[in-house]
N, C-alpha and C positions, 0 to 999 in steps of 0.2 A: 476709434470710431464712436465711443460713447463718452468722450471727455468733455462735451459741451455742458455748461452749467448755467443756471439762473442765479443771479445774486439778489438776495432779498434785502429788505431794509435793515435786517439784523446783521447784515454783512456775511451771512452764512450762504455758502454756495450749495445749490441743490442740483444734482445731476438731472439732465432733461429726460434721460431714459432710465427705467428701472425694471428689474425682473419682478413681475407680479407672481406670487406663488399660489394664488387661489386656484384650486383644482389640481394642483400637483400633489399626488399621493406621496405618502411617506417613503415608499420604495424608490421613487424617482427623485425626490426632492434633494437629497444630499448630493447626488451626482450632478443634478441640474444646477444647483447653486455653485458647486465647485467649478463646473464648466463655465458658468457665467463669469466668475472671477478670472479664470484662466484666459477667457477670450476678450477681456477688457471692459466688461460691464462694471460699473462702480456703485450700483445701488440695488438693493433688494427690498421688496415690500411684503410684509406678512401681517397676519391678524389672528387673534384667538379663534375666530370662527373658521379659519382655514385648516385648523387642526394640524399644523406643521411647524409651529414656532420652534419646537424642540429640535426638529430635524434641520431647520435652517441654522439654528445655533450650533448643532453638531458640525455642519458643513463649514461654518465660519471658524469654529474652534479647530477643526482638522487642518484648515489652511494655515492657521497660526502655528500649530504644532509642527507643520512641515517647514516652517521658517519662511513662508510666503509673505514677503513684505507688502504685497499688493493688498492683502486682506485688511490692513490698517486703513486703506482708502475706501473700504466698503461702507457706503452710506446706507444705514438701516432705517427703514420706515416701518413704524408699528402703529397699531390702532387700539384705541379704547373701544371695547365692544358696546353695542347698543344697550346691553343689560346694565351697564354702569350708569345709573341715573342719579347718583349722589357722590359727593366729593370723596368720601372714604372708599367708595367702590372704585373710583378712578385710581387712587393710590394702590389699592390691593391688586387691581388688574395690571397696572404697570409693573408692580413688583413681580407678579407671576410671569409676565412677558419677559422681563429682564432675566429672571432665573432660567427660563426656558431657552432664551437666546444666548445664555452664558456671557452676558455683557453687563456693564454697570451704567450704560446709557444707550439711548437711541438717538438718531439724528433728527428725526421728525416724528412727532406724535400726532396722529389724526383722530378725530371723533368719527367712528365708523357707524354709519346709518343712525344719525342723530334723532330720528323720529320719536323714539321712546323718551329721550331727554326733553324734547320739545313738548310732547304730550304731558309729561310729568311736571312741566314748567320749572325745570331745574337747570336750564341751560346756563344761566349766569354762574351758578354754584359749580357746575361741572367745568365750565370754561376757566374759571378762576383756579380751580385745583390743577387743571392742565398747565396753566401758566406758572403755578408754583412748582410743578414738576420740572419745568424748564430751569428754574433758579437753583434747584437742588443739585 
């Protein structure tokens, strides 16, 4: 039911449906993500401001340790928080996110609430650093 995708110019497929984890507390998050995977969802969205990246990571890791091959298909969407207004902060935030998610990459990295970056007039710098993360 959730296997439809959008193909981007980079030839990467993005699932059209994703489980958003904003507002899912730590107690429910692990079970919710596990159920998401089990029922056929292929994407999960999280952010540092949701305070559940570590629990999302635990759920994904638990599925892998159970030998659940479908976990490899889980498309992970993460966000650079609005407090990251300089390139070095983007790298630091992404490193922290990857550590919490127990992954070495995310499939899609978004700039979350870019108002502070725009006000600081550092959007080109932040954008460039996000593009460099893509190459790494």
